N, C-alpha and C positions, 0 to 999 in steps of 0.2 A: 171341763179342759183348763188345765193353768194358762195363765197369762205370763207372757213374758215380756220384760220391761223392753228389751230390744223392739219387739212388735209395737209396742207403744211410740216410743222413740221416732222409729222409722215411718209410723204413720200420722205424726201429730202435725197438724198445720190447722188453720181457721176453719176450712170446711171440713176436716175430719172429727172436731170436737162437736158433740151435739150435749146442749145443755138447756133444760128444760126452763120453761119460764119460772117455776117455783123455786129451781135450783139458781137461776140468774137472782132472783130476790134475795135468796138465803145468803149468796156470796156478797152482796151489796151490803146486806146488813152487817155482816162480820169482816167487810173491809177487804174481801179476797177478789182480785182482778184476774183476767185471761191471762195477763204475762204472770202472775203467782202460778196459777195452774200450771201453765206452759213449764215454769221454772222447776217447778215440783216434778212433773213427768221428766223431764231432760236431766235432772242432776239427782233423782231421789232413788230409794230402794223400794221392792216391793216386800212388805214385812209380813202378808197374810193374804192368802187365797180363798176365795168364796166359790169354789168349784160347783156348789150345789145351786148357786143362786140362779132366779129364772127371771127373765127369758135367757141370760147369757151369764157365764161366769163372771166373777168380780174380783178386784182385788184392792187391798190396801196400801197405799204409797207413802211412806215417810220422805219427805223434802225438805227443801226451804224455798221460801216465797223470792220473788224477784228481790226483794229488799232482805234478804236473808233471816227471815223470821220462819222459826219453823212452822211445818205445815204438813197435814195428813189430810190425803184425800182419797174416795173409793171410787173407781172406775170399773166400766164392763168394757168388753171389745168385740166387736162382731163386724166382719167383712170391710176392715179398714176404717171403722167408726168407732171412735171413744166416747163414751156414755158418761158422763159426771154423775155421781149418783148421789 
């Protein structure tokens, strides 16, 4: 099932974003903050859908970080939870 950007934007909150310990480390290594992820989802656009990903469909979002630096993120979405991949 395709993910719609509006679904992500409407669900976006500190409580809805799930980031694994590994992804937190990768973000820290790359200088990507939670605010950057939020900004990318709020102002970005979905440029690719991965409908066959498991356990949930995912998508690639192209947007800008909070400091206006280009950023690509991959997320999946299920029952109001956004998973940073």
